[in-house]
Steps between C-alpha positions, in 0.01 A plus 500: 500500500192608689495617859430284802457160336575213737598176331562306819185289528568151631335313213719302264578669171470344155685691227459268204664629186266516201604451141714686258847602631727355771422651839740776596362545851536139609792574732325785675173316539660181628659675795197719562283191552733388779495829686157657455190394305186613325352467152282281284525259207338559160515320154552679160624438153761762562790649312725639768745701294704655781333410819255297696135510423182378654359151492123426514286322760522123465252306293356191670526183289174411334359852507557588136173638368371759254607856589753373756785691333301823490401456866864453601609808308224716643575387854874549483509823297472735803782318678729525198430872463570559869822297485633707210434849633157553345389586148718748311294771336660663198303583187795456262606165645142379493467596131828323422369175646144531372619563144634144466248294696222485240738394225655229716166361613380473140822319407511275808414130520170585672355830372192446719706535820458839666782671694534753776837681474639678805811719519653456845674781688826313539850575369570127470523368145221248513191363331274208586156354451224376729245243385198654334685751282643730767828633358748727678796708390702729724596854410860380542451264208342774288801720577747239375308433176605709202214453257143378465603158370697423817198575720290290263750213536459501878120509482491227236707276728263560792194440283654166402513403868127573524390322182715196587352491853849480647422619852243228569719230345796614708296487818378149424857383439616669822232322701597166348866564584418590861290187542771279352765654725282447807451134413875459452575666833238296689555160338856463371732374775824592323532875560773538237284334235208719603718809472615405149144432392381837632783681320403318179139611556611859549704495181205356311267774625754772424537372146121483465483872584788576265324321216195719561714813473661388178160406362370849585804652328434304181126576497568864583736557208252349256219715641724805476566440133134429414411834661747679268773574755872431466538132601860564606379736776477213750868412460598866505319562828641181655848635426412833662370322809813288525720809467300683767518201734878494454514874567307455824696196616712564804732210420650569158758224551255236622414178325270527200401134521123455474297390801346175381239512776384838375155512348634702210725392213824689457498810281724344227250217460211746477692710248557197280129415508396858426746548215419163344127575513558841341720359223227255406285804425750708306829689494572790738343829397141384466212616714420819689725644772384862542773626735430872466129480578548258789765712671289812456223322693720420802669842502469636855418163656618441858827306512638303792355523847165654579569813708254375762732207567830687498785523250805293422781721376806290432593343837274730703137465602314824572138549603361850456180454703672323789803727482763224530796366307782249521775366274624143446870419437646456154406171337139493621201541271191661655147395405199691631175305541169597662579279800867577555826620350719203410867481414761235432859472389708238323635355826173356625390780733137611487337807657140583582387845615144575608294672769285379790283664766693500830272740689383232745853430628658701777847450353661369184669230710152371594399506135811307394427237765126478425525178299487618140854373439569127498836398645573838662813500717384693811853595601550675163225758552643851547323835519680786325443815295548546125537857377318620809215248471428225757591155368562142602718231339516125538594170340326171430592155374245256361494218244853568378453875455667776700317829541584853608196710590459870574189701579508881490206687649334816368174573679279191499693326223796267536705484181649151480819378331543122473831371359538129425782272393584131512870585527536807722842665521659835579369649175145394590523683832666803341230528233230475767645780712580719199144474370326551832720794595411671169132513598388859550211743480487720191503876534207699356725611214603142420137388503398783268767402247377141468304459178367201307687364201311504172554400140580785265497421128724708277589485132864434412670783312781468245820418686328363811664194654410268783776648715379853439134428574569278802652796685151645540370197694394539865466241778791289373856485628713707256733209433207286380298754304624389159432132574150579627426732206592237240290230671200731543508602132629171352791679335868424444725746686752490215256557214377843384137584576312593181354850515128490570514189721271518803705462819402441864671697776434470873471839667373648828 
C-alpha cells in the first residue's frame, strides 16, 4: 500500500477479469464499485495465477492492421509496469529468465517473433502476455518455481498466447458479445428470454476464453519439450499453484465447484491437458530441470511485500516508512497491493485499508460527509479517538451491501478502513471494531526491527527433514510453517529429503 492514494473518484469502475484463473477478488471489487470508484479497463491474454491482472485498451472493430499488436503492447507496457509495482531488478532472477528465452523462441511455432520479458515487482504469482510479444512474470512466480523447466513452462505458455494471437481474437469476440447483448436488450420484449440469451452468450464467451487457455497449455508443453526441457514441468507447476492457492484461501471449507463464468478452466482440467501432452512426448524423467542452478540464481531475491509498500506478517499489516500497524481477526487473509491492503474471510466479509489526503478538511466529520461514500447514513457518523489518534466512524448501505467505515488521522493523512458485507451481523461489527482499535503508531524500536523477507537457498544435509528445516522460516505463522515449506519447495512432509537437495527458506 502506498501513502495518500484516493480511490474515490466518481467515475464508474470496470474491473473485467482477464484470462487464466477464476477471480479471487470478485467479492471485494463488486462491493467497492458500489461505494467508491476509480480505475480503467485493459485487454490481455493473461494468466492470472493467484490474482487479478491488467487488461489492455480496447481495439475498435475493423482496425486490425500490420503492427497493431506491437503498437498495443508498446502503449500498454508502462501501465502494466506501474500497476504491478514497477520492474524488479535482480541480476540472478534476470539470468534465470534470460537463460530459457532463446531456447523457447527457437522451438516455438513462430521463431521470427521477438519478445520483451519483464520481471514485475509483485509478490503475486502471476504471468501474462500483451500483444506484440510483451511477456511478464512476477517475482512471486519466480519464487514459487523450483527449477528452470518450470519457469520455461510458464514462458512457453505465454509465448503460445502471442503466436496464436489470442488477445486480439478475445477482444473481437468480446465486442461481438456486447453488441449481441445490446440488441437483445433493446429489441427483445420478453425480458426473461433476453436474460437467458445473455447468460448463454456469457457462457459461450467464457468457454471461448477457456479454450484459448487450454490451447496455450498444449502448445506450451510441446514447445517446452522441443527446447529440451522437462515436458512435465507444466503439470508440476500447476500443482504447486493449486496448492499455494489453497494455502492462501481464507475459506478452507468452502465449495470447490468451478465458476463456469470464469475465463479460466479449472486446474484439474488444465492438469489433464498438460499431463496428456507430456505423455505424448515421453515418460517422466526426460528433459532438463536444473533445480540447483535455478535456485542459486534466485538466492537472496525479495520475497513477499516490497518494503516501500509495507509488510504483511500473518494477520498484521505493518508499514515501516509510515510507522503504522494493525491486525485483523482470526480467519482473515491479508493481501497487500500498491493501491490498498485487502482482506477477506470465509463468511463473506471484505476489508479495504488505504490512505487519503484529508488536509483540506477542518474535521474528520466533514471529510466523512464530503460525498466520497455512497449511501452514507449521516446519523451514524461519530468522532472518536483510537489509541490517542483522532478518528471518525460511520456506516453506509447501498445496492445490497452494508458498510462500516473508519478514518484515523495522522498529520495530513486519513487512514481508511472500509468493511463490507451482504449479511452483516454481530460478528461483522465486532471484527470491524477489533481491527480499527488495533491501529497504532509503531515505536522507533519496532520500526527498526522491520526487515524485508528474502529467499535463502540452503543445501539439505544428511538427516534433514521438512519439519526440521521449516522451523527456520520467517514471516509465516508457526502453525503453518511446515505446510508453507512443503508447498514452496514442492516436497512431501513425510518423505526424507535427499542430502544435497537445494532448499528454499524464507528469512528476514
